C-alpha positions in Angstrom: 202.7 148.9 165.6 201.8 146.1 163.2 202.2 142.4 163.8 205.0 142.4 161.2 207.0 145.1 162.8 206.5 143.7 166.3 208.0 140.4 165.2 210.7 141.9 163.1 213.4 141.7 165.8 212.2 138.7 167.7 214.0 135.3 167.9 213.9 133.4 164.6 215.8 130.3 166.0 215.3 128.7 169.4 217.7 131.0 171.2 218.8 128.1 173.4 222.5 127.0 173.7 223.2 123.3 173.2 223.3 122.5 176.9 219.7 123.8 177.3 218.5 122.0 174.2 219.7 118.7 175.7 217.9 119.3 178.9 214.7 120.3 177.1 214.9 117.1 175.0 215.6 115.0 178.1 212.6 116.3 180.0 210.4 116.1 176.9 211.3 112.4 176.6 210.8 111.8 180.3 207.5 113.6 180.3 206.1 111.4 177.5 207.6 108.2 179.1 206.1 108.7 182.6 202.8 109.9 181.0 202.6 106.4 179.5 203.8 104.7 182.7 201.0 106.4 184.7 198.1 105.7 182.4 199.1 102.0 182.2 198.9 101.7 186.0 195.2 100.7 185.7 195.1 98.8 182.5 197.9 96.3 182.9 197.2 95.0 186.5 193.4 95.2 186.0 192.8 91.6 187.2 194.9 92.0 190.3 193.4 95.4 191.2 190.0 93.8 191.0 191.0 91.1 193.5 192.7 93.4 196.0 190.1 96.1 196.0 187.1 93.7 195.8 185.5 95.3 192.8 184.5 94.2 189.4 186.5 94.7 186.1 183.7 97.1 185.0 184.2 99.2 188.1 187.9 99.5 187.5 187.3 100.4 183.8 185.1 103.2 185.2 188.2 104.4 187.1 189.9 104.9 183.7 186.8 106.9 182.7 186.9 109.2 185.7 190.7 109.5 185.3 190.1 110.5 181.7 187.7 113.3 182.8 190.2 114.5 185.4 192.8 114.7 182.6 190.5 117.0 180.6 190.4 119.3 183.6 194.2 119.0 184.0 194.7 119.7 180.3 192.8 122.9 180.6 194.4 123.9 183.9 198.0 123.1 183.1 197.7 124.3 179.5 196.6 127.7 180.9 199.4 127.7 183.5 201.9 126.7 180.9 201.1 129.8 178.8 200.8 132.2 181.8 203.1 130.8 184.5 205.7 129.2 182.1 206.5 125.9 180.7 209.1 124.9 183.2 207.3 125.4 186.5 204.0 124.0 185.2 205.8 120.9 183.9 207.3 120.3 187.3 204.0 120.7 189.1 202.3 118.4 186.7 204.8 115.6 187.2 204.8 116.0 191.0 201.0 115.7 191.1 200.8 112.4 189.4 203.9 111.1 191.1 202.4 111.7 194.5 199.1 110.2 193.3 200.9 107.0 192.3 202.5 106.6 195.7 199.2 107.2 197.5 197.4 104.8 195.1 199.8 102.0 196.1 198.9 102.7 199.8 195.2 102.9 199.2 193.2 100.8 201.7 190.0 100.6 199.6 188.4 101.3 196.3 187.2 104.8 197.2 190.6 106.0 198.2 192.2 104.4 195.1 189.7 106.2 192.9 190.6 109.6 194.5 194.3 109.0 193.9 193.6 108.2 190.2 191.6 111.4 189.9 194.6 113.3 191.2 196.9 111.4 188.8 194.6 112.2 185.9 194.7 115.9 186.8 198.5 115.8 186.9 198.8 113.9 183.6 196.7 116.6 182.0 199.8 118.8 181.8 202.5 116.8 180.2 201.6 116.5 176.5 201.1 120.1 175.6 204.0 121.2 177.8 206.4 118.7 176.5 205.6 119.4 172.8 205.4 123.2 173.3 208.9 123.2 174.8 210.2 120.9 172.1 208.6 122.7 169.1 209.8 126.1 170.3 213.5 125.0 170.5 213.9 122.4 167.7 215.0 122.9 164.1 212.3 122.7 161.5 213.8 120.1 159.1 213.5 117.0 161.3 210.9 118.2 163.8 208.5 115.4 162.9 211.1 112.7 163.2 212.2 113.8 166.7 208.6 114.4 167.7 207.8 110.8 166.8 210.6 109.6 169.0 209.4 111.7 171.9 205.9 110.4 171.6 207.2 106.8 171.3 208.4 107.2 174.8 204.8 107.1 175.9 204.8 103.4 175.0 208.2 102.9 176.4 206.6 104.2 179.6 203.9 101.5 179.3 206.7 99.0 178.9 208.3 100.3 182.1 205.0 99.8 183.9 204.7 96.3 182.7 208.3 95.5 183.6 208.1 97.0 187.1 204.7 95.6 187.9 205.6 92.1 186.5 208.7 92.0 188.7 206.8 93.2 191.8 204.0 90.8 191.2 206.4 87.9 190.8 208.4 88.9 193.9 205.7 90.0 196.3 202.5 88.4 195.2 199.4 89.9 193.7 198.3 92.4 196.4 201.7 93.7 197.7 203.1 93.4 194.2 201.0 96.0 192.4 201.1 98.3 195.4 204.9 98.2 195.4 205.0 98.9 191.7 202.8 101.9 192.2 205.1 103.3 194.9 208.3 102.7 192.8 206.9 104.5 189.7 205.4 107.3 191.8 208.7 107.9 193.6 210.7 108.1 190.4 208.1 110.6 189.0 208.4 112.8 192.1 212.2 112.8 191.6 211.8 113.9 188.0 209.4 116.7 189.0 211.8 118.0 191.5 214.7 117.9 189.1 212.7 119.8 186.5 212.4 122.8 188.9 216.2 123.1 188.9 217.4 121.8 185.5 214.7 122.4 182.9 215.2 125.7 180.9 212.3 128.0 180.2 211.3 128.5 176.6 213.1 131.6 175.1 210.1 132.2 172.9 207.7 132.2 175.9 210.0 134.5 177.8 210.2 136.9 174.8 206.4 137.0 174.5 206.1 137.7 178.2 208.6 140.6 178.0 206.8 142.1 175.0 203.5 141.9 176.9 205.0 143.8 179.9 206.5 146.4 177.6 203.2 146.9 175.7 204.7 146.1 172.3 202.4 143.2 171.4 199.7 144.3 168.9 196.2 144.1 170.4 195.1 141.3 168.1 198.1 139.2 169.2 197.6 139.6 172.9 196.7 136.6 175.0 193.5 137.0 177.1 193.4 136.4 180.8 191.7 133.0 180.1 193.8 131.5 177.2 191.2 128.7 176.8 188.9 131.3 175.2 191.6 132.1 172.6 191.7 128.4 171.5 188.1 128.9 170.3 188.6 132.2 168.6 187.9 132.4 164.9 191.4 132.1 163.6 192.1 128.7 165.4 188.7 127.3 166.4 188.4 125.1 163.3 191.7 123.4 164.0 191.0 123.1 167.7 187.8 121.1 167.0 189.4 118.9 164.4 192.4 118.1 166.6 190.1 117.2 169.5 188.4 114.7 167.2 191.7 113.3 165.9 193.0 113.0 169.5 189.8 111.1 170.5 190.2 108.8 167.5 193.8 108.0 168.5 193.0 107.4 172.1 190.1 105.2 171.2 192.5 103.2 169.1 195.3 102.8 171.6 193.1 102.2 174.6 191.1 99.5 172.9 194.4 97.6 173.0 195.9 99.1 176.2 192.8 98.5 178.4 191.7 95.1 177.1 194.7 93.3 175.7 196.2 91.9 178.9 192.7 90.9 180.2 191.9 89.2 176.8 195.0 87.2 177.0 194.7 86.2 180.7 190.9 85.7 181.0 189.8 84.8 177.5 192.8 82.9 176.1 193.9 81.7 179.6 197.6 82.4 179.1 200.0 82.5 182.1 201.1 85.9 183.3 204.6 85.6 181.8 203.3 84.8 178.3 200.6 87.5 178.4 203.2 90.1 179.6 205.5 89.1 176.8 202.9 89.6 174.2 201.9 93.0 175.6 205.6 94.0 175.6 205.9 92.9 172.0 202.8 95.0 171.1 204.5 98.0 172.7 207.5 97.5 170.5 205.3 97.4 167.4 203.7 100.6 168.5 206.9 102.4 169.2 208.1 101.5 165.7 204.9 102.8 164.2 205.2 106.1 166.1 208.8 106.6 164.9 208.0 105.7 161.3 205.0 108.1 161.2 207.1 110.9 162.6 209.8 110.3 159.9 207.2 110.1 157.2 205.6 113.4 158.2 208.8 115.3 157.4 208.5 114.1 153.8 204.8 114.1 153.0 203.4 116.6 155.6 201.8 115.8 159.0 198.3 115.2 157.9 199.1 112.7 155.2 201.4 110.7 157.5 198.6 110.6 160.0 196.1 109.4 157.4 198.5 106.7 156.2 198.8 105.4 159.8 195.0 105.3 160.1 194.7 103.3 156.9 197.2 100.8 158.4 195.2 100.7 161.6 191.9 99.9 159.9 193.5 96.8 158.2 194.9 95.5 161.5 191.7 95.9 163.6 189.5 94.6 160.7 191.7 91.5 160.6 191.2 90.9 164.3 187.5 91.7 164.2 186.9 89.1 161.5 188.5 86.5 163.6 186.4 87.4 166.7 183.2 87.4 164.7 184.0 84.0 163.1 185.1 82.5 166.4 188.5 81.7 165.1 190.6 84.0 167.4 193.1 82.0 169.3 196.4 82.8 171.0 198.5 79.9 172.5 201.7 79.8 174.4 203.4 79.2 171.0 201.9 82.5 169.8 204.4 83.3 167.0 202.5 80.9 164.7 199.0 82.2 165.6 197.3 84.5 163.1 195.4 86.2 166.0 198.7 87.2 167.6 199.8 89.0 164.4 196.4 90.6 164.0 196.8 91.9 167.6 200.3 93.2 166.8 199.0 95.0 163.7 196.3 96.5 165.9 198.8 97.6 168.5 200.7 99.5 165.8 197.5 101.1 164.6 198.0 104.2 166.7 201.0 105.4 164.8 199.2 108.6 164.2 200.2 109.7 167.7 203.8 109.8 166.4 203.0 113.0 164.5 200.1 114.5 166.5 202.1 116.4 169.1 204.3 118.3 166.6 201.3 118.8 164.2 199.3 120.5 166.9 202.2 122.5 168.3 203.1 123.9 164.9 199.4 124.9 164.4 199.0 127.1 167.5 200.9 130.4 168.1 203.3 130.8 171.0 200.9 132.7 173.2 198.4 129.8 173.4 200.5 126.8 172.3 200.4 125.0 175.6 196.7 125.7 176.1 195.8 124.7 172.6 197.8 121.5 172.4 196.8 120.4 175.9 193.1 121.1 175.5 192.9 119.3 172.2 194.9 116.3 173.4 193.2 115.8 176.7 189.7 116.3 175.5 190.7 113.4 173.2 192.1 111.4 176.2 189.0 112.0 178.3 186.7 110.8 175.5 188.8 108.1 173.9 190.6 106.8 176.9 188.0 107.6 179.5 184.5 107.3 178.1 185.0 105.0 175.2 186.5 101.9 176.9 183.4 101.6 179.2 181.1 102.4 176.2 182.9 99.7 174.1 182.5 97.1 176.8 178.8 97.9 177.1 178.4 97.9 173.3 180.1 94.5 173.2 177.8 93.1 175.8 180.6 92.7 178.3 182.7 90.7 175.8 186.4 91.6 176.0 187.3 90.3 172.5 184.6 92.4 170.7 185.3 95.4 172.9 189.0 95.2 171.8 188.1 94.7 168.2 185.8 97.8 168.2 189.0 99.8 168.3 188.6 99.9 164.5 186.4 102.9 164.9 189.4 105.0 165.9 191.4 104.8 162.7 188.2 105.0 160.6 187.4 108.4 162.2 191.1 109.4 161.8 190.9 108.9 158.1 187.9 111.1 157.7 189.0 114.0 159.8 192.7 114.1 159.0 191.7 114.7 155.4 190.1 118.0 156.3 192.5 119.0 159.0 194.7 122.2 158.8 198.5 121.6 158.4 201.5 124.0 159.0 204.2 121.4 158.6 207.8 122.6 159.3 207.0 126.3 159.9 209.3 128.6 161.8 208.3 129.3 165.3 208.5 132.9 166.6 207.4 134.5 169.9 204.9 137.0 168.5 202.6 135.6 165.8 
């Protein structure tokens, strides 16, 4: 039987009734939101973690590095499980893992225990991106897929806003040590509740179910069968080029967003000596700029293709970071309590919006991979990028900047520069129909 004949009678739409579509969208939104909430648990309260755990800022940045490596392992593990065990159960296990880790992190008595909990969190977070976008892409109509995908990805930064809000409230109410610990427990407990709800309410992908049925019945052509280790399929000749390019693009975007996410609050608190309330307000405004950029890039990608929307976002990002870098190098960077009139504030907001390419990356990658390895492909590409861009790079940037927070933040310009180069040569399958056997 040929590939064409095998796919002739398979689903051409999502096959999901409206009620199931709503649940899939809700959990895709929640997955992206709590992914962002979890990753910001180190960056935002960095100063207070340092005091409570009696370690340096550099040591805590290294936690982000190790957490990034754990997310690579989690991306491979949960991507494989998503393609073999199913999207629903793997999603639930992933959320439960980092939810439990956040609760335990809030109870950690020392730095060593805290590090172990963040490794577990990184492992759990490694499942969400590929699973959320695999589920979404397999059920959503083609015409506005990029627009909705941009909204889903924007929830990542809404999650970071949630973390800032929860931790700020807890720090204000309970003080520095008990405050961040309480915030960890609250966010972790809600994550656990979502994971448990997913076991019961999240529908399984109809396309994944159809592919599994065809495998059992032996009707899948040999060249379209998934191997026992789906990760190997990601590096087969038909998709290996795209896999490598997407890993580079993911790294570029994480390098961009984490230059702001890891260093912005510390820059405002320690370098510009702003009070916690003012610094938190600026960070929140930056997240709003980023959410808008995510959504705009997603909408644009439905009109001019994914790769060109991504490239446009990177050009925008280069301008923002270059503006801030010029101020740092000239010694004119300044943010006051009346920040609306400070040019450095606006340069930082432009830089915060520089990672708009993330608004299209999830849909772009999910459209590229076939159903049999969609979760593995999207997860491995995304979390290699997170490991390198969010894990390795922040520590490297701080070293390259000689320990200087302003320059380390400004070096985020390297991300959109790399994005421009590699998006130009990336594959693109914008708006294609998704089928089970392909």
